[in-house]
C-alpha angles and dihedrals in degrees: 000000000000091000090058092050092047089049092053089047088053089057098035095057098058091042090054090048090051095049101036108029096143093054094047090047088055093048101039105027133231098326095050093126093056091051093048091049091048094049092044094052089044090055090047090051093047091047091056094043091053090050090052091047090053087054090049090052091052089051093050092054089042095238093157095161091057089046091053091048098047104032099077093049093045091053091051090046093051090049094047090047094052095045094048094044091053093046092050092046091049091051088047092052092049091048093048092053091056096052118097 
């Protein structure tokens, strides 16, 4: 569950930066976009780590049927999370460079 919340946070922060750049600049200062990108990528990394840790716990208790059920979807989730997070952060970086 925590991995899903961290994944949404990894997407929400760049979207917030794309839609409300003036507000974030006022709150966080001149380097607001670098802070948003750093926290977003950290949330993405932690989301994938928590998902891997959940797989590890299933391996320790030898719940192989649950691992076989969940593993393909967690791999797809991780790939989708990484790709979308990178794309959103690249858009945020391009938008931040255009701002005065």
